[in-house]
Structures are given as C-alpha cells and as structure tokens.
N, C-alpha and C positions, 0 to 999 in steps of 0.2 A: 602617254609618249610610248611607241611599240619600240620594242630592241628584238633586234632579228637573231635567234636564237641559237642558229645554225650558218653558218662560215660558207663556202663554195669556195673551193681550194682545188684549181684549174693544172691538169699536168701540163705541162713546159709542151710546148709545140715543138716540131725536128729544130725549124728557122730560131727560134727561140734560144734554144738549146745551141745553135751555130755560130747566130749571135756571141750569147754571152759568150763564148770560146774566142771569138773576134774583137769584144772589148777592152780584152787587157795588152791589145796592139795597137798604130796608130798607120794611120798613112803614110807608106814609103815602105814599112815593115816589109821584112822574108818574113811566112811563115811555114811548116811545115805538117805538111798532111798527117803523116804518123804521129806531132804533139796533138794536133787539134783534136782528131778518135781517140785519142787518149784520151782529152780534157772532158770533148763530149761525153765517152760510156763512163767516168769517172762521173765527171755530174748525175747523170742516167743512167745506172744498170742497164731499167727495164725496157731503156731505147730498144727497140727489133731494127731497125733503119740497117738495108746492107754498107757495109763501107764506101761503095762503087756510089750507093745515094748520098751520103753526107758527104764523102769527096764533090762530086756534082755542087753538093746546096753549097762546101765551105768556098770552094773557086766563083763561083756565081757569089758571092759574097765580102769576101777580099776582093774582087776585079773591080768589085764598083767600089769600092774603100778603099781606090790604088796602092793597096798591098802583093806585093811578091807573093807564088806561092811554089815552092818544092816539094816538086810529088817522092815524099819519101818514104808513101806508104808497105811499097809491097815486098815481101820478104825475097831476098835472096833467089829460094828455090822457088817460092811461084813468081819472080821475072827469068828465069829460067823455061819453066814447063810454058805461062806465054811462048816464048820464044825459037821452041820445038814444034 
C-alpha cells in the first residue's frame, strides 16, 4: 500500500477568503465592508489585494447571496480627500 508522504497545502484564493468571511451571514443580512476587510485581513495577513479589489469581490458575492452592503471602509479623512 502506497501512502503519500507529502500533502500539498494550497493557499486559499481571495475568493475563498471572501466566501469564508461571508459564510457567517445569511441571506437578507447587511454586512459592513470595514468588518469584512478586517475579517479577510485577519484570516490571511499575507493577502496583498487592495481594499478596493476586496470590496469589489465582497459586493459581488454579497449581492449574489441577497445580502445588503454598508460601504463604511473608508476613513472620514480619506472620504474628504476624495471629495476635494
């Protein structure tokens, strides 16, 4: 009987991280982009994707699961800079 001596461990994709973070919510729930970003960054500190890219993935996945999204991930100072 052959037994594999090594097991290939695959890093989760960004979509996997988003799906895992959203799995704690149900259809009809409202999610916070800040809380989702924090959960993703905490589950994979090595994730190099930008906040904007992650928010895009979060929104697409959440809307597909009929969840509401609150866009609260930008700091007040950052919002003011964009308005100027």
